[in-house]
DRENVO-703613 format. One record per residue: z, y negated, x negated of N, C-alpha, C, CB in turn; residue in three letters. Coordinates in steps of 0.02 Angstrom, whole numbers, padded with zeros to 5 digits, always signed. Each point is the difference from the previous one (the first is absolute). Glycine has a CB too. Layout:
% DRENVO-703613
ZYXZYXZYXZYXALA/...
% end
This chain:
% DRENVO-703613
-00375+00330+00190-00040-00012-00060+00017-00067-00032-00092+00069+00050MET/+00073-00076-00112+00012-00063-00035-00037-00055+00035+00016+00060-00109ALA/+00014-00119+00110-00033-00058+00029-00060-00018-00043+00108-00042+00049ASP/-00149-00002-00023-00058-00022-00039+00022-00034-00064-00067-00013+00106GLU/+00034+00030-00160+00018-00030-00065-00008-00075+00003-00036+00104-00059THR/+00086-00139+00033+00000-00073+00000-00043-00025-00058+00114-00003+00053ILE/-00167-00033-00037-00042-00027-00053+00040-00052-00039-00105+00019+00069GLU/+00106-00011-00135+00040-00044-00041+00074+00012+00007-00089-00083+00011GLY/+00109+00146+00006+00070+00017+00007+00038-00004-00066-00031+00074+00094GLY/+00096-00065-00091+00043-00007-00059-00021+00046-00057+00093-00031+00076GLU/-00122+00089-00059-00019+00048-00052-00075+00012-00003+00111+00054+00015LEU/-00149-00103+00008-00073+00007-00001-00025+00013-00071-00009-00076+00100ALA/-00030+00129-00107-00028+00017-00065+00047+00037-00046-00069-00099+00012GLY/+00130+00114+00011+00049+00035-00041-00001+00075+00013+00072-00103+00000LYS/-00051+00141-00050+00006+00073+00007+00074+00018-00002-00114+00019-00054VAL/+00137+00018+00104+00071+00017+00007+00011+00075+00003+00018-00109+00058ALA/+00039+00130-00082+00023+00070+00005+00065+00001+00039-00057+00032-00110MET/+00062+00013+00158+00061+00006+00040+00022+00073+00002-00033-00100+00070VAL/+00094+00113-00093+00028+00067+00006+00046+00003+00060-00008+00017-00125THR/+00022+00044+00148+00041+00006+00060-00035-00026+00061+00101-00009-00070GLY/-00167+00015+00071-00040-00032+00053-00007+00041+00063-00061-00056-00090ALA/+00094+00114+00094-00008+00043+00058+00038-00025+00061-00015+00094-00078ALA/+00063-00138+00068+00040-00024+00057+00039-00062-00020+00008+00117+00046SER/+00029-00144+00001+00048-00052-00014-00026-00062-00035+00080+00089-00004GLY/-00042-00112-00045-00018-00061-00036-00065+00008-00038+00121-00028-00009ILE/-00131+00086-00023-00061+00011-00037-00062-00005+00043+00064+00073-00076GLY/-00061-00043+00136-00057-00004+00046-00012-00072+00022+00023+00117+00039ARG/+00031-00152-00022-00006-00070+00022-00030-00043-00055+00098+00015+00076ALA/-00078-00003-00138-00028-00037-00057-00075+00013-00006+00111+00006-00060VAL/-00131+00057+00064-00071+00017-00006-00041-00035+00053+00032+00111-00048ALA/-00009-00109+00110-00037-00032+00054-00005-00076-00010+00039+00091+00077LEU/+00016-00122-00096+00000-00072-00010-00044-00020-00059+00115-00006+00049LEU/-00110+00042-00103-00039-00017-00060-00075+00004+00013+00094+00041-00071PHE/-00115+00010+00108-00071+00005+00017-00020-00058+00045+00005+00126-00010VAL/+00037-00143+00058-00015-00057+00043-00005-00065-00039+00059+00058+00093ASN/-00023-00062-00149+00000-00060-00041-00054+00003-00055+00122-00013+00023GLU/-00168+00061-00017-00058+00000-00043+00001+00047-00060-00013-00113+00035GLY/+00067+00151-00043+00005+00043-00059-00042+00063+00006+00114-00044-00018ALA/-00139+00067-00038-00026+00068-00007+00059+00042-00019-00118-00038-00035THR/+00126+00097+00066+00064+00035-00006-00007+00074-00015+00047-00083+00078ILE/+00002+00108-00116+00008+00071-00011+00069+00020+00024-00079-00001-00099GLY/+00085+00054+00139+00064+00020+00028+00015+00073-00017-00016-00082+00094ILE/+00080+00095-00106+00021+00068-00016+00068+00017+00029-00066-00008-00104GLY/+00078+00073+00115+00063+00023+00027+00000+00077-00003+00012-00102+00077ASP/+00047+00132-00079+00005+00073+00005-00015+00024+00070+00084-00001-00091LEU/-00070-00040+00141-00010+00018+00070-00074-00011+00018+00120-00032+00029ASP/-00160+00085-00035-00072-00007+00010-00017-00013+00074-00019+00074-00098THR/+00058-00047+00144-00013-00012+00071+00012-00073+00017+00032+00119+00027ALA/+00023-00146-00050+00014-00070+00011-00050-00045-00034+00119+00027+00011GLY/-00141-00007-00071-00049-00039-00037-00066-00001+00037+00057+00030-00108LEU/-00076+00026+00138-00062+00003+00038+00003-00048+00060-00017+00119-00035ALA/+00076-00125+00065+00008-00046+00057-00005-00073-00024+00073+00084+00059GLU/-00044-00098-00117-00007-00068-00028-00073-00015-00014+00115+00008-00050THR/-00150+00041+00022-00071-00010-00015-00039-00013+00064+00011+00075-00100GLU/+00007-00039+00154-00033-00011+00064+00013-00071+00025+00011+00122+00027ARG/+00051-00144-00033+00018-00068+00021-00036-00053-00041+00111+00043+00037LEU/-00124-00027-00100-00036-00047-00044-00074-00002+00016+00084+00022-00088LEU/-00107+00026+00129-00071+00001+00015-00042+00018-00061+00019-00084+00088GLY/+00007+00130-00128-00034+00022-00062-00010-00057-00050-00058+00087+00068ASP/+00101-00136-00066-00006-00057-00046+00025+00017-00070+00013-00077+00096ALA/+00026+00131-00103+00027+00018-00066-00055+00031-00043+00114+00018+00050ALA/-00121-00042-00112-00049+00030-00045+00027+00064-00031-00046-00114-00025VAL/+00112+00123+00028+00032+00061-00025+00060+00016+00043-00039-00024-00118LEU/+00040+00084+00145+00056+00023+00040+00009+00074-00014-00021-00088+00091SER/+00077+00105-00121+00012+00071-00016+00074+00013-00011-00115+00008-00051ARG/+00131+00057+00050+00068+00022-00014+00020-00025-00070-00014+00102+00074ARG/+00074-00130-00079+00024-00025-00063+00073+00018-00008-00083-00095+00003LEU/+00099+00128-00059+00069+00015-00018+00022-00049-00053-00014+00123+00028ASP/+00055-00171-00009+00018-00054-00047+00045+00025-00057-00010-00080+00094VAL/+00037+00141-00088+00041+00027-00054-00041+00039-00051+00095+00006+00080THR/-00160+00001-00068-00045+00036-00045-00039-00050-00041-00009+00098+00081ASP/+00026-00105-00144-00031-00050-00043-00076+00006-00001+00103-00001-00070ASP/-00128+00062+00064-00072+00011-00002-00034-00020+00064+00019+00091-00080GLY/+00013-00075+00137-00029-00017+00065-00003-00076+00009+00044+00108+00047ASP/+00009-00142-00067+00000-00074+00005-00054-00029-00045+00123+00001+00026VAL/-00128+00024-00087-00051-00025-00047-00070+00010+00028+00076+00027-00096GLU/-00088+00031+00126-00067+00014+00029-00013-00046+00060+00008+00119-00038ARG/+00043-00130+00079-00009-00042+00059-00020-00071-00020+00084+00069+00062PHE/-00048-00097-00109-00016-00068-00023-00070-00002-00030+00122-00023-00021VAL/-00139+00073-00019-00066+00002-00031-00055+00006+00053+00050+00053-00102ALA/-00038-00012+00154-00049+00007+00054-00010-00066+00036+00032+00121+00013GLU/+00023-00155+00001-00005-00064+00036-00038-00051-00041+00108+00025+00059LEU/-00091-00030-00123-00035-00047-00044-00074+00020-00006+00107-00022-00064VAL/-00120+00087+00061-00069+00023-00004-00041-00018+00061+00039+00092-00071GLY/-00008-00089+00130-00035-00016+00062-00004-00075+00013+00038+00110+00045LYS/+00016-00146-00060+00004-00071+00018-00010-00048-00058+00076+00034+00090ALA/-00074-00008-00152-00014-00042-00058+00061-00026-00036-00103-00030+00057GLY/+00160+00027-00023+00060-00028-00032+00060+00011+00048-00069-00087-00065ARG/+00127+00063+00043+00060+00001+00043+00034-00067-00007+00014+00126-00013LEU/-00005-00160+00069+00030-00067+00000+00073+00000+00023-00112-00046+00021ASP/+00128+00089+00026+00069+00000+00026+00018+00069+00025-00010-00121+00030CYS/+00075+00134-00026+00024+00065+00023+00066-00008+00036-00060+00057-00095ALA/+00070-00014+00144+00065+00004+00035+00023+00072-00004-00029-00097+00078VAL/+00084+00109-00112+00027+00067-00008+00054+00012+00053-00025-00003-00124ASN/+00003+00032+00180+00044+00009+00057+00023+00072+00009-00057-00095+00054ALA/+00030+00142-00093+00020+00070+00006+00073+00008-00020-00118+00037-00022ALA/+00155+00004+00059+00069+00011-00018+00036+00043+00052+00000-00108-00060GLY/+00060+00128+00043+00043+00038+00044+00057-00044+00024-00030+00108-00059LEU/+00051-00097+00121+00055-00039+00028+00064+00040-00004-00079-00059+00078ALA/+00129+00038-00040+00065+00032-00001-00006+00073+00024+00056-00111+00021VAL/-00030+00157-00062-00004+00071+00016+00069+00033+00001-00114+00002-00051ARG/+00164-00035+00023+00066+00030-00008+00052-00055+00008-00045+00090-00078ASP/+00093-00081+00123+00049-00052+00012+00070+00019-00024-00068-00036+00098THR/+00071+00084-00143+00065+00019-00027+00022-00050-00054-00025+00121+00024ARG/+00090-00131-00031+00024-00045-00053-00019+00025-00069+00096-00034+00073PRO/-00094-00009-00121-00026+00015-00067+00029+00064-00029-00015-00121-00018THR/+00079+00132+00027+00033+00060-00029-00029+00065+00027+00103-00068-00014ALA/-00130+00066+00074-00028+00060+00031-00076-00001+00005+00106+00010+00064MET/-00138-00060-00091-00073-00008+00006-00036+00060-00031+00012-00125-00001ALA/-00067+00144+00031-00039+00057-00024-00041-00020-00061-00006+00046+00117ASP/+00012-00008-00171-00033-00017-00063-00075+00004+00007+00100+00041-00063VAL/-00125+00012+00094-00072+00008+00007-00030-00056+00043+00013+00124-00012GLN/+00021-00143+00064-00024-00055+00042-00002-00065-00041+00046+00056+00103ASP/+00007-00068-00142+00001-00060-00042-00059-00001-00048+00125-00002+00008PHE/-00139+00058-00040-00055+00003-00048-00067-00009+00035+00069+00076-00072GLN/-00077-00048+00131-00063-00006+00037-00012-00073+00020+00012+00118+00042ARG/+00038-00151-00015-00007-00069+00021-00016-00045-00060+00079+00020+00095VAL/-00045-00010-00150-00013-00040-00060-00070+00014-00027+00122+00002-00027MET/-00143+00060+00030-00067+00018-00026-00055-00035+00039+00045+00111-00036HIS/-00040-00110+00102-00051-00032+00042+00006-00076-00002-00001+00101+00074VAL/+00060-00126-00062+00009-00073+00007-00003-00038-00065+00068+00025+00099ASN/-00048+00006-00153+00002-00036-00065-00057+00022-00045+00124-00010+00010VAL/-00128+00074-00025-00055+00024-00043-00067-00015+00033+00073+00090-00047THR/-00078-00081+00112-00062-00014+00036-00022-00072-00008+00029+00089+00080GLY/+00017-00136-00072-00016-00071-00009-00020-00014-00072+00080-00030+00093VAL/-00042+00059-00140-00016-00011-00071-00071+00024-00016+00122+00012-00028PHE/-00140+00049+00049-00066+00027-00016-00055-00042+00031+00050+00114-00008LEU/-00041-00134+00071-00051-00041+00033-00007-00067-00036+00026+00055+00110CYS/+00030-00088-00123-00003-00064-00036-00034+00007-00068+00104-00036+00058MET/-00087+00089-00094-00026+00010-00067-00076+00002+00000+00104+00062-00031ARG/-00132-00023+00076-00073+00006+00002-00033-00061+00032+00012+00124+00005HIS/+00021-00154+00043-00027-00062+00029-00001-00055-00052+00044+00033+00113GLN/+00009-00039-00151+00003-00051-00053-00054+00012-00052+00123-00011+00019LEU/-00133+00073-00038-00051+00015-00050-00070-00020+00024+00071+00094-00042GLN/-00084-00080+00106-00065-00019+00028-00009-00076+00002+00001+00104+00069ALA/+00051-00139-00051-00003-00073+00002-00007-00030-00070+00069+00001+00104MET/-00033+00027-00152-00004-00024-00069-00070+00012-00028+00123+00022-00015LEU/-00152+00035+00031-00067+00016-00025-00052-00049+00027+00033+00120-00008ALA/-00024-00141+00071-00048-00047+00030+00011-00071-00025-00005+00072+00101ALA/+00067-00089-00118+00015-00066-00027-00001-00056+00050-00046+00040-00103GLY/+00053-00023+00168-00003-00052+00052+00068-00012+00033-00118+00032+00019ASN/+00171-00005-00047+00065-00007+00031+00006+00044+00061+00006-00116-00042GLY/+00043+00102+00084+00010+00040+00060+00069-00008+00028-00082+00081-00043GLY/+00096-00044+00096+00066-00003+00033+00019+00070+00024-00020-00120+00035ALA/+00082+00138-00048+00026+00064+00023+00064-00012+00040-00049+00060-00100ILE/+00054-00027+00157+00060-00005+00042+00029+00070+00008-00046-00102+00062VAL/+00107+00110-00083+00037+00063+00009+00045-00007+00060-00005+00026-00124ASN/+00001+00022+00170+00043-00003+00059+00068+00029-00019-00100+00010+00079VAL/+00149-00053-00082+00069+00020-00016+00038+00004+00067-00003-00055-00116ALA/+00056+00017+00123+00040+00002+00061+00055-00052-00006-00025+00123+00019SER/+00054-00141+00038+00061-00040-00004+00054+00037-00038-00030-00055+00109GLY/+00024+00121-00111+00048+00042-00037-00008-00006-00076+00001+00078+00096ALA/-00049-00119-00118-00008-00013-00071+00054-00048-00025-00123+00019+00010ALA/+00160-00050+00037+00049-00051-00018+00072+00016+00021-00092-00080+00010TYR/+00099+00129+00034+00067+00015+00026+00013+00075-00001-00005-00103+00072VAL/+00067+00121-00061+00018+00070+00009-00005+00019+00073+00076-00004-00100ALA/-00099+00065+00113+00000+00028+00068+00039+00065-00005-00113-00054+00033VAL/+00174+00055-00010+00042+00060-00007-00035+00063+00025+00100-00073+00012PRO/-00095+00126-00052-00030+00063+00019-00074+00006-00017+00082+00005+00090GLY/-00108-00053-00127-00071-00001-00016-00012-00011-00075-00024-00043+00115ASN/+00059+00080-00157-00003-00011-00072-00071+00006-00027+00115+00044-00009ALA/-00151+00007+00029-00068+00011-00027-00047-00056+00019+00019+00123+00005ALA/-00020-00140+00060-00045-00052+00023+00016-00068-00030-00014+00063+00107TYR/+00078-00080-00107+00021-00065-00028-00015-00004-00074+00090-00008+00087VAL/-00074+00060-00124-00014+00001-00072-00075-00007-00013+00102+00071-00019ALA/-00142-00037+00059-00072-00002-00010-00029-00070+00012-00006+00120+00033SER/+00032-00154+00017-00027-00066+00016+00025-00053-00049-00006+00033+00120LYS/+00067-00025-00145+00022-00043-00055-00046+00010-00061+00120+00004+00041HIS/-00138+00058-00053-00044+00015-00057-00070-00030+00010+00064+00105-00020ALA/-00090-00103+00081-00065-00030+00013+00002-00075-00015-00023+00087+00088VAL/+00078-00119-00070+00006-00071-00015+00002-00012-00075+00061-00017+00108MET/-00026+00061-00145+00002-00006-00072-00068+00010-00032+00117+00039+00003GLY/-00154+00011+00020-00068+00012-00025-00044-00060+00014+00015+00123+00019LEU/-00008-00151+00040-00040-00059+00020+00012-00058-00048+00004+00037+00120THR/+00059-00051-00133+00017-00056-00045-00025+00012-00071+00100-00023+00070LYS/-00093+00085-00094-00021+00014-00068-00075-00005-00007+00099+00076-00014CYS/-00136-00047+00061-00073-00004-00003-00023-00072+00007-00008+00115+00049ALA/+00042-00154-00007-00018-00070+00009+00009-00038-00065+00033+00006+00120ALA/+00023+00006-00154+00013-00034-00064-00050+00022-00054+00121-00009+00031ALA/-00140+00072-00029-00046+00026-00050-00071-00028+00006+00068+00103-00001ASP/-00090-00117+00063-00071-00013+00010-00017-00067+00033-00012+00120+00007HIS/+00062-00162+00006-00014-00065+00031-00047-00042-00043+00112+00004+00056ALA/-00103-00002-00121-00042-00041-00045-00072+00022+00001+00099-00018-00071ALA/-00112+00078+00097-00069+00025+00004-00029-00011+00069+00027+00085-00086GLU/+00008-00125+00127-00026-00018+00065+00012+00051+00055-00085-00063-00060GLY/+00129+00111+00047+00016+00051+00050+00070-00013+00027-00075+00084-00057ILE/+00080-00094+00122+00064-00011+00032+00025+00066+00030-00029-00121+00025ARG/+00092+00136-00034+00031+00059+00031+00061-00024+00038-00043+00078-00091VAL/+00044-00065+00156+00055-00020+00043+00020+00059+00044-00038-00120-00001ASP/+00092+00113+00038+00022+00053+00045+00010-00028+00070+00056+00059-00096ALA/-00072-00017+00145+00015-00015+00070+00062+00041+00018-00123-00023+00029LEU/+00173-00010-00002+00064+00032+00016+00012-00003+00075+00047-00031-00113CYS/-00074+00080+00150+00007-00002+00073+00070+00018+00024-00120+00029+00008PRO/+00138-00058+00048+00059+00023+00036-00023+00054+00049+00059-00113-00012GLY/-00019+00127+00063-00019+00050+00050-00067-00019+00030+00121+00025+00025PHE/-00168+00022-00027-00068-00011+00023-00022+00058+00044-00027-00068-00103THR/-00010+00055+00155-00020+00051+00048-00055+00046-00029+00031-00078+00095ARG/-00011+00122-00138-00046+00049-00029+00027+00070+00014-00036-00081-00091THR/-00008+00132+00091+00025+00068+00011+00055+00020-00049-00112+00030+00044PRO/+00104-00048-00107+00049+00018-00051+00067-00035+00012-00093+00017-00081MET/+00091-00081+00099+00062-00037+00013+00035+00026+00062-00050-00101-00055ALA/+00012+00118+00106+00031+00026+00061+00034+00067-00014-00086-00060+00070MET/+00055+00101-00112+00030+00063-00019+00064-00012-00040-00113+00055-00002THR/+00112-00104-00042+00059-00017-00040+00058-00023+00044-00075-00031-00096SER/+00060-00010+00145+00052-00023+00046+00032+00059+00036-00060-00109+00015LEU/+00017+00157+00005+00026+00060+00034+00044+00041-00047-00102+00001+00073ALA/+00081+00006-00135+00039+00037-00050+00068-00033-00010-00106+00038-00057VAL/+00107-00104+00056+00062-00037-00011+00042-00007+00063-00057-00062-00091MET/+00028+00082+00149+00036-00006+00063+00006-00071+00024+00062+00100-00031GLY/-00112-00141+00014+00000-00071+00020-00052-00011+00055+00037-00035-00117VAL/-00017+00006+00172-00047-00015+00054-00043-00060-00019+00081+00046+00085ALA/-00142-00047-00059-00044-00057-00015+00031-00065+00022-00100+00074+00012GLU/+00134-00074+00044+00032-00061+00025+00053-00025-00049-00022+00036+00118SER/+00058+00010-00149+00051-00020-00049-00032-00026-00064+00078+00086+00048ASP/-00134-00056-00068-00036-00024-00059-00025-00071+00013-00034+00117-00030ALA/+00009-00128+00091-00025-00067+00018+00057-00051+00000-00091+00053+00069ALA/+00148-00033-00042+00056-00046+00006+00032-00017-00068+00021+00047+00113ALA/-00038-00009-00165+00029-00013-00066-00033-00059-00034+00027+00120-00010SER/-00081-00146+00038-00035-00057-00029+00004-00060+00048-00078+00077-00062ALA/+00084-00138+00035+00000-00059+00043-00060-00005+00046+00064-00057-00089PRO/-00121+00084+00067-00060-00002+00042+00007+00045+00060-00068-00025-00101ALA/+00117+00070+00101+00016+00045+00055-00059+00045+00020+00080-00086+00040ASN/-00117+00109-00089-00053+00048+00011-00018+00031-00067-00045-00064+00101ARG/+00005+00117-00099-00026+00027-00062-00072-00025-00008+00074+00103+00009ILE/-00099-00098-00070-00066-00026-00015-00055+00047+00024+00047-00060-00099ALA/-00105+00031+00109-00061+00040+00012-00035+00010-00067-00012-00045+00120GLU/-00024+00101-00128-00036+00011-00063-00048-00057-00017+00009+00122+00021PRO/-00039-00152+00030-00047-00055-00013+00034-00060-00033-00067+00038+00098THR/+00131-00048-00083+00036-00056-00031+00012+00013-00075+00056-00024+00110GLU/-00043+00087-00127+00007+00017-00071-00067-00004-00035+00098+00074+00027GLN/-00151-00056+00008-00068-00004-00029-00019-00072-00015-00032+00103+00063ALA/+00051-00149-00019-00014-00071-00012+00035-00024-00063-00014-00018+00124GLU/+00075+00042-00135+00036-00019-00061-00034+00028-00062+00107-00003+00066ALA/-00132+00065-00061-00036+00030-00056-00065-00038-00014+00050+00112+00028ALA/-00083-00134+00026-00061-00040-00008+00015-00064-00038-00046+00049+00106LEU/+00099-00083-00087+00020-00061-00034+00011+00012-00075+00053-00041+00106PHE/-00018+00095-00122+00015+00014-00070-00062+00017-00040+00111+00041+00035LEU/-00162-00013-00003-00062+00016-00034-00049-00058-00002+00016+00118+00035CYS/-00003-00169+00003-00047-00056+00006+00013-00054-00052-00010+00024+00121SER/-00037-00069-00126+00007-00056-00046+00056-00047+00019-00120+00008-00022GLY/+00144-00004+00084+00055-00043+00022+00066+00018-00036-00056-00012+00111LYS/+00059+00072-00139+00060+00021-00036-00011+00000-00075+00032+00070+00098ALA/-00077-00114-00121-00021+00000-00070+00057-00010-00050-00108-00043+00039ALA/+00163+00012-00018+00055-00014-00047+00061+00044+00015-00042-00117-00012PHE/+00031+00169+00052+00054+00048+00013-00008+00059-00047+00008-00035+00122MET/+00040+00045-00165-00004+00052-00052+00066+00038-00003-00082-00070-00067VAL/+00079+00135+00079+00060+00041-00002+00049-00013+00056-00015+00003-00121GLY/-00010-00028+00176+00043-00019+00056+00007+00056+00051-00035-00119-00016HIS/+00094+00126+00045+00010+00046+00055+00004-00039+00065+00061+00080-00075GLY/-00113-00075+00115-00004-00038+00063+00033+00040+00055-00107-00056-00037LEU/+00165+00033+00059+00039+00034+00052-00024-00022+00068+00100+00008-00076VAL/-00122+00040+00117-00024-00014+00067+00041+00044+00048-00119-00030-00040VAL/+00176+00004+00061+00048+00042+00037+00032-00034+00060+00021+00057-00106ASP/-00051-00111+00129+00028-00034+00059+00069-00029-00011-00066+00077+00068GLY/+00085-00086-00132+00064-00029-00016+00056+00051-00009-00036-00098+00062GLY/+00019+00163-00060+00051+00052-00006+00043-00008-00063-00076+00077+00062HIS/+00044-00097-00117+00035-00003-00064+00043-00063-00009-00093+00065-00047SER/+00090-00111+00094+00039-00062-00008+00065+00000+00039-00107-00059-00019ILE/+00119+00112+00058+00061+00001+00041+00042+00062-00017-00060-00062+00092VAL/
% end
């Protein structure tokens, strides 16, 4: 279960929305944000995983339901429901997405798989940001949005055209939204995780034929990240401590990208 809420925590009195909360980084973010005092709404297509997250939260979520981030109407309703229950929206972490599904080189990549990954990873982030931004603008109190991108937002990963393209696009969306709305007190940044111990990442490593030990050895830190470490980075980006970070991609990869 979630730890006892910290009185005067980093997000005390704030209302947060977390997508992809059924497992992995999204679940870790939800647990940490509640511990740091946030009122939270969580959504995911995986209702069984979402129910487990809700159990771990100890029913602390004011809204927990199935959410299809590629459905504009569903996203609009979710944000409206959360604002209706909690009064406003202060911060959001968009963690829903698809990982590596196809390791064929670009010339042989599956078109339907490419379109599906782009639809979830890019259109999904765009729709969530759009409605989150509208809610924040309507309240006039500013806010912070964190889009979960990837270290693959900056480099090529051979055999992963769809995933790499989608994460580059998430970084582009993040920068554009940040430039559009910084003057209105809304910060938009991206979290760019390296290999992290999540069900989705472990499946991706298996698809790519990469052992966990090899993934760990590819970073100077000589290990992969825990979801809680990525959640701490998301907390920082949503907190007042990151007040002057705008359109930034925070890479948390144990040094993988520097070697």
